[in-house]
Structure formats: C-alpha cells, structure tokens
C-alpha positions as a Python dict, from the first residue, in 0.01 Angstrom:
ca = {
    (1, 'M'): (0, 0, 0),
    (2, 'S'): (220, -177, -254),
    (3, 'S'): (394, 155, -328),
    (4, 'I'): (549, 139, 21),
    (5, 'P'): (872, -66, 18),
    (6, 'N'): (832, -412, 164),
    (7, 'P'): (970, -407, 522),
    (8, 'V'): (1078, -768, 478),
    (9, 'L'): (1357, -655, 245),
    (10, 'K'): (1544, -482, 526),
    (11, 'R'): (1478, -773, 760),
    (12, 'L'): (1656, -987, 502),
    (13, 'G'): (1949, -744, 490),
    (14, 'L'): (1855, -607, 146),
    (15, 'S'): (1768, -261, 17),
    (16, 'D'): (1425, -124, -77),
    (17, 'N'): (1519, -133, -446),
    (18, 'D'): (1648, -489, -458),
    (19, 'R'): (1473, -736, -684),
    (20, 'V'): (1412, -1064, -504),
    (21, 'A'): (1259, -1379, -653),
    (22, 'I'): (1135, -1700, -501),
    (23, 'I'): (1168, -1928, -804),
    (24, 'H'): (882, -2157, -716),
    (25, 'T'): (809, -2492, -879),
    (26, 'D'): (436, -2558, -856),
    (27, 'D'): (241, -2885, -840),
    (28, 'I'): (507, -3117, -696),
    (29, 'G'): (364, -3466, -651),
    (30, 'M'): (105, -3415, -923),
    (31, 'C'): (287, -3680, -1129),
    (32, 'Q'): (618, -3863, -1152),
    (33, 'S'): (781, -3633, -1405),
    (34, 'N'): (754, -3323, -1189),
    (35, 'V'): (894, -3496, -880),
    (36, 'E'): (1197, -3597, -1083),
    (37, 'A'): (1217, -3249, -1238),
    (38, 'Y'): (1222, -3086, -894),
    (39, 'R'): (1498, -3320, -778),
    (40, 'D'): (1713, -3235, -1079),
    (41, 'L'): (1649, -2861, -1054),
    (42, 'W'): (1721, -2850, -682),
    (43, 'E'): (2052, -3027, -737),
    (44, 'A'): (2129, -2786, -1022),
    (45, 'G'): (2086, -2502, -773),
    (46, 'I'): (1874, -2251, -967),
    (47, 'I'): (1520, -2296, -834),
    (48, 'S'): (1463, -2206, -469),
    (49, 'S'): (1130, -2349, -357),
    (50, 'G'): (841, -2580, -439),
    (51, 'A'): (518, -2710, -289),
    (52, 'I'): (363, -3056, -268),
    (53, 'M'): (3, -3129, -372),
    (54, 'Y'): (-80, -3377, -95),
    (55, 'P'): (-402, -3519, -247),
    (56, 'C'): (-219, -3619, -566),
    (57, 'P'): (-98, -3969, -667),
    (58, 'W'): (276, -3892, -654),
    (59, 'A'): (274, -3699, -325),
    (60, 'N'): (430, -3994, -143),
    (61, 'A'): (724, -3992, -383),
    (62, 'A'): (766, -3619, -324),
    (63, 'I'): (755, -3675, 53),
    (64, 'D'): (1023, -3944, 24),
    (65, 'M'): (1237, -3710, -187),
    (66, 'V'): (1227, -3437, 78),
    (67, 'R'): (1292, -3683, 360),
    (68, 'N'): (1611, -3782, 180),
    (69, 'N'): (1700, -3417, 110),
    (70, 'P'): (1593, -3226, 425),
    (71, 'K'): (1744, -2898, 305),
    (72, 'M'): (1493, -2881, 20),
    (73, 'D'): (1261, -2581, 44),
    (74, 'M'): (915, -2736, 16),
    (75, 'G'): (575, -2604, 120),
    (76, 'V'): (216, -2725, 96),
    (77, 'H'): (35, -2647, -229),
    (78, 'L'): (-315, -2636, -83),
    (79, 'T'): (-537, -2809, -335),
    (80, 'L'): (-913, -2780, -389),
    (81, 'T'): (-931, -2845, -765),
    (82, 'S'): (-853, -3129, -1005),
    (83, 'E'): (-820, -2969, -1345),
    (84, 'W'): (-724, -3243, -1593),
    (85, 'Q'): (-971, -3437, -1806),
    (86, 'F'): (-860, -3793, -1724),
    (87, 'Y'): (-610, -3761, -1438),
    (88, 'R'): (-799, -3672, -1120),
    (89, 'W'): (-780, -3654, -739),
    (90, 'G'): (-1012, -3561, -456),
    (91, 'P'): (-1029, -3454, -90),
    (92, 'I'): (-831, -3640, 176),
    (93, 'S'): (-1047, -3523, 468),
    (94, 'T'): (-1393, -3642, 360),
    (95, 'R'): (-1601, -3825, 101),
    (96, 'D'): (-1917, -3638, 200),
    (97, 'R'): (-2068, -3466, -103),
    (98, 'R'): (-2234, -3216, 131),
    (99, 'S'): (-1885, -3063, 171),
    (100, 'G'): (-1929, -2900, -170),
    (101, 'M'): (-1575, -3003, -261),
    (102, 'M'): (-1656, -3283, -506),
    (103, 'D'): (-1797, -3297, -856),
    (104, 'E'): (-2035, -3564, -986),
    (105, 'E'): (-1742, -3805, -1032),
    (106, 'G'): (-1629, -3771, -672),
    (107, 'Y'): (-1317, -3567, -747),
    (108, 'F'): (-1234, -3206, -670),
    (109, 'P'): (-1403, -2978, -927),
    (110, 'H'): (-1213, -2878, -1239),
    (111, 'T'): (-1217, -2502, -1163),
    (112, 'S'): (-1162, -2268, -872),
    (113, 'E'): (-1491, -2096, -946),
    (114, 'E'): (-1681, -2421, -880),
    (115, 'V'): (-1523, -2490, -543),
    (116, 'Q'): (-1550, -2125, -441),
    (117, 'K'): (-1922, -2133, -522),
    (118, 'N'): (-2008, -2470, -368),
    (119, 'G'): (-1744, -2542, -103),
    (120, 'K'): (-1866, -2520, 256),
    (121, 'P'): (-1624, -2303, 458),
    (122, 'A'): (-1598, -2547, 751),
    (123, 'A'): (-1537, -2842, 519),
    (124, 'V'): (-1277, -2650, 319),
    (125, 'K'): (-1098, -2545, 637),
    (126, 'N'): (-1086, -2910, 746),
    (127, 'E'): (-944, -3011, 409),
    (128, 'L'): (-675, -2742, 415),
    (129, 'A'): (-583, -2842, 770),
    (130, 'A'): (-569, -3210, 672),
    (131, 'Q'): (-327, -3137, 388),
    (132, 'I'): (-96, -2940, 617),
    (133, 'D'): (-124, -3208, 887),
    (134, 'R'): (-23, -3473, 634),
    (135, 'A'): (301, -3285, 575),
    (136, 'F'): (384, -3281, 947),
    (137, 'Q'): (268, -3641, 997),
    (138, 'S'): (505, -3741, 717),
    (139, 'G'): (793, -3598, 916),
    (140, 'L'): (841, -3290, 698),
    (141, 'Q'): (873, -2930, 811),
    (142, 'P'): (695, -2726, 542),
    (143, 'T'): (846, -2388, 459),
    (144, 'H'): (519, -2216, 358),
    (145, 'I'): (165, -2259, 226),
    (146, 'D'): (31, -2148, -109),
    (147, 'T'): (-276, -2227, -318),
    (148, 'H'): (-329, -2434, -630),
    (149, 'M'): (-505, -2232, -902),
    (150, 'G'): (-573, -1955, -647),
    (151, 'S'): (-867, -2148, -503),
    (152, 'V'): (-842, -2011, -148),
    (153, 'A'): (-869, -1654, -281),
    (154, 'A'): (-1236, -1630, -187),
    (155, 'A'): (-1385, -1432, 100),
    (156, 'K'): (-1524, -1743, 271),
    (157, 'F'): (-1190, -1931, 258),
    (158, 'M'): (-924, -1666, 323),
    (159, 'S'): (-965, -1641, 700),
    (160, 'A'): (-903, -2017, 734),
    (161, 'Y'): (-595, -1988, 510),
    (162, 'I'): (-447, -1712, 725),
    (163, 'A'): (-542, -1885, 1052),
    (164, 'L'): (-361, -2201, 945),
    (165, 'A'): (-53, -2001, 844),
    (166, 'K'): (-41, -1839, 1186),
    (167, 'K'): (-111, -2164, 1372),
    (168, 'H'): (181, -2343, 1208),
    (169, 'K'): (405, -2034, 1171),
    (170, 'L'): (419, -2084, 796),
    (171, 'P'): (452, -1786, 560),
    (172, 'P'): (140, -1769, 342),
    (173, 'M'): (161, -1681, -25),
    (174, 'I'): (-26, -1351, -9),
    (175, 'F'): (52, -1020, -173),
    (176, 'R'): (80, -660, -56),
    (177, 'M'): (-192, -529, -287),
    (178, 'D'): (-462, -273, -215),
    (179, 'E'): (-830, -328, -289),
    (180, 'A'): (-812, -197, -647),
    (181, 'E'): (-514, -416, -728),
    (182, 'W'): (-688, -726, -591),
    (183, 'R'): (-990, -643, -810),
    (184, 'A'): (-762, -601, -1111),
    (185, 'N'): (-622, -949, -1038),
    (186, 'G'): (-963, -1107, -1064),
    (187, 'L'): (-1102, -1105, -709),
    (188, 'D'): (-1462, -1011, -652),
    (189, 'A'): (-1542, -692, -456),
    (190, 'L'): (-1599, -864, -121),
    (191, 'T'): (-1288, -1079, -141),
    (192, 'A'): (-1076, -782, -255),
    (193, 'K'): (-1194, -576, 42),
    (194, 'L'): (-1120, -862, 282),
    (195, 'A'): (-778, -921, 126),
    (196, 'A'): (-678, -555, 153),
    (197, 'R'): (-783, -546, 519),
    (198, 'L'): (-593, -866, 590),
    (199, 'I'): (-278, -724, 433),
    (200, 'H'): (-272, -435, 679),
    (201, 'Q'): (-333, -665, 973),
    (202, 'L'): (-67, -916, 871),
    (203, 'E'): (196, -654, 806),
    (204, 'D'): (126, -497, 1146),
    (205, 'Q'): (185, -843, 1292),
    (206, 'K'): (515, -867, 1100),
    (207, 'I'): (400, -1163, 893),
    (208, 'P'): (630, -1167, 587),
    (209, 'L'): (436, -1087, 271),
    (210, 'L'): (514, -1078, -100),
    (211, 'D'): (493, -796, -352),
    (212, 'H'): (439, -957, -692),
    (213, 'L'): (307, -1273, -855),
    (214, 'V'): (465, -1362, -1190),
    (215, 'A'): (425, -1689, -1379),
    (216, 'L'): (585, -1813, -1697),
    (217, 'P'): (317, -1878, -1960),
    (218, 'L'): (173, -2226, -1993),
    (219, 'E'): (88, -2159, -2357),
    (220, 'W'): (367, -2292, -2578),
    (221, 'R'): (539, -2030, -2792),
    (222, 'E'): (842, -2033, -3018),
    (223, 'G'): (1146, -1878, -2855),
    (224, 'Y'): (1031, -1981, -2508),
    (225, 'R'): (1376, -1942, -2351),
    (226, 'E'): (1392, -1579, -2455),
    (227, 'I'): (1050, -1530, -2294),
    (228, 'T'): (1190, -1687, -1976),
    (229, 'K'): (1490, -1454, -1973),
    (230, 'K'): (1286, -1142, -2051),
    (231, 'T'): (1031, -1225, -1780),
    (232, 'L'): (1312, -1255, -1527),
    (233, 'S'): (1471, -931, -1649),
    (234, 'D'): (1141, -743, -1616),
    (235, 'L'): (1084, -828, -1249),
    (236, 'E'): (1026, -523, -1032),
    (237, 'P'): (1181, -427, -697),
    (238, 'G'): (1038, -621, -405),
    (239, 'I'): (974, -991, -347),
    (240, 'T'): (825, -1189, -636),
    (241, 'H'): (666, -1533, -617),
    (242, 'F'): (791, -1653, -957),
    (243, 'I'): (599, -1959, -1074),
    (244, 'I'): (727, -2228, -1306),
    (245, 'H'): (574, -2570, -1382),
    (246, 'P'): (873, -2790, -1468),
    (247, 'N'): (828, -3145, -1592),
    (248, 'K'): (1064, -3389, -1754),
    (249, 'D'): (956, -3494, -2102),
    (250, 'T'): (783, -3829, -2049),
    (251, 'P'): (484, -4011, -2199),
    (252, 'E'): (309, -3948, -1867),
    (253, 'I'): (313, -3567, -1881),
    (254, 'R'): (230, -3570, -2254),
    (255, 'A'): (-80, -3776, -2174),
    (256, 'I'): (-186, -3562, -1876),
    (257, 'A'): (-130, -3204, -1988),
    (258, 'P'): (-211, -3042, -2324),
    (259, 'D'): (41, -2772, -2228),
    (260, 'W'): (322, -3023, -2172),
    (261, 'Q'): (561, -2841, -2408),
    (262, 'S'): (580, -2531, -2189),
    (263, 'R'): (621, -2745, -1878),
    (264, 'V'): (912, -2928, -2036),
    (265, 'A'): (1056, -2593, -2149),
    (266, 'N'): (1044, -2471, -1787),
    (267, 'Y'): (1251, -2773, -1686),
    (268, 'E'): (1501, -2738, -1968),
    (269, 'D'): (1539, -2361, -1924),
    (270, 'F'): (1609, -2378, -1554),
    (271, 'M'): (1849, -2669, -1597),
    (272, 'S'): (2051, -2458, -1842),
    (273, 'D'): (2369, -2266, -1769),
    (274, 'E'): (2234, -1992, -1997),
    (275, 'V'): (1945, -1908, -1762),
    (276, 'R'): (2167, -1950, -1456),
    (277, 'Q'): (2413, -1696, -1595),
    (278, 'H'): (2130, -1463, -1696),
    (279, 'I'): (2002, -1454, -1337),
    (280, 'R'): (2351, -1357, -1222),
    (281, 'N'): (2388, -1094, -1494),
    (282, 'I'): (2064, -912, -1407),
    (283, 'G'): (2149, -898, -1036),
    (284, 'L'): (1844, -1090, -920),
    (285, 'H'): (1846, -1209, -557),
    (286, 'V'): (1702, -1561, -534),
    (287, 'I'): (1568, -1678, -198),
    (288, 'G'): (1346, -1960, -75),
    (289, 'Y'): (1049, -1949, 156),
    (290, 'R'): (1270, -2081, 433),
    (291, 'A'): (1421, -1733, 461),
    (292, 'L'): (1072, -1593, 524),
    (293, 'A'): (979, -1876, 763),
    (294, 'E'): (1277, -1786, 977),
    (295, 'L'): (1134, -1435, 1017),
    (296, 'M'): (823, -1586, 1179),
}
C-alpha cells in the first residue's frame, strides 16, 4: 500500500513526489530543559510540531507555554512507560496495580514490552483517554496524538488509540505500511495484521496518515550535525514524521539521560542557521500536524 502515493499530498496542494516532513520534538514536559528547548526552537521557526507527556513532572510548564503561545503545534504524547533509572512517572487515571500499568515501584514500566504484556486493555484505554482529556481540560487544543516509545503499537491497544483519534478529530501518528512492513518494523504478526487492516479502513475514511518514520539517533557520534543534514537529505517522497529529542544543556538533562549529548546536539543543530539553510536547499516541505488536523 505504501507504494501508492499518499492522497493527503494532493489535499495539501502538493505533488505525489514532494518530500514533506513534520519535524517533531518528542517528550515535551519530560523535564525543564526540553520545555525551554521547544520554546526556543519554535521561536527560531525550524521545528514544526511537538507533543506533551502529560504524566510527567514538567507537563504543567509545557501547558503554560502553549497557553501563552496558542499558535504552537502541540499534540499529546501518549505515555505508558517510564524509561529512566531514577527519574520516573506513573499513570494519572489509576493507582490500581491490577491495571497492569505499574511496576513494583508504582511507576509505569521501563519498557513498551512490559506494558504491552501486562497492561489491561480497558485500563490502558482509560489512561490514554485521561491524558487527552487533561489537554482539553487545560484549555489546549491538541493538534494530534502519538505514542511514547511506540507503546500503543500492540493489537490489544490499537483500537483504543484509533477510537480516541476519531472521537476528538485528532490525526493519529500511524503509517501507511502493509503487513510485511509492519513486521519489519518490529510488530508481532497479530498486531501487524491489525495495523494493515486499520490502514485501509482509515484511508477509506479520509483520515490523514503518514508514510515514513525517521528519527535522529540517540547514540552520540562525532560529526552529529552532518548526520542530521544527511538524514534530512535522504528523506523519501511522502509525509515523514521526523523525530528529534532536543534538550538544552543543563545539569538536569545530564543527570536524567545517558544519551544527553545527542539530545543537546538536536537542540543546537535545529537552532542553527546551517541546518535551516540546508532544509531550504534540499527543497523539503515542512508542515505541522495542524495542517493534517484541518483535513479532519
């Protein structure tokens, strides 16, 4: 199915061969340094979207930022995991361990595999709904929903994810891949089959979908800016959800994340005129999720 041009391109006034990127800043509200990084990057005008992790300690600061900047493109980064060793968070909908959403310390589990194995579908649906509701209750109008660490990409969670997207008319981060491509991207056989079937249904319903998922590496490497520029240059025709994890260089992020260097590099690269000019030179169209939300 992905070999067929994305019909959303023409709805956006673009051609089938255009390369379109949503430059998406993940994990907003996880900590102070990424809230401040998003503010700087948005003002610099290169990045085009982000998503708040509502269970996290700095979500309220992110909410306040968007309230004061209502044109910001900000979705809900649906969260079912808490991956760091010492810096943790848990569900906002329940403290019931029977939900399967908490580890022995009372936080979300460290990995997607744990919550996909143990999470009860009804409890997970309630948690996802509660995170979206918190956005609306805060006075925000989210532009989309996506998923932290891909946790909702399990057969028993995906129907709730899609149902919530439809209920709130929010574009979901989901890709126009067939069953084999979903398997190649790590989904089990049942989830891949469900995902491929959902893709056909959603596209028939004119729900805007994406073509590609590309993320800058979180492993620090020398010459990181050249990696950033090459990754942008190599994007294929269609709509790409392009993930970066920008953080300002602070003692906080150094203490939280062993991969802090690449996160700081994401911030510095996308604050730079060099990367801004590179995006222009390669003819990349940059849009936010708001453009897709308007199609719904």
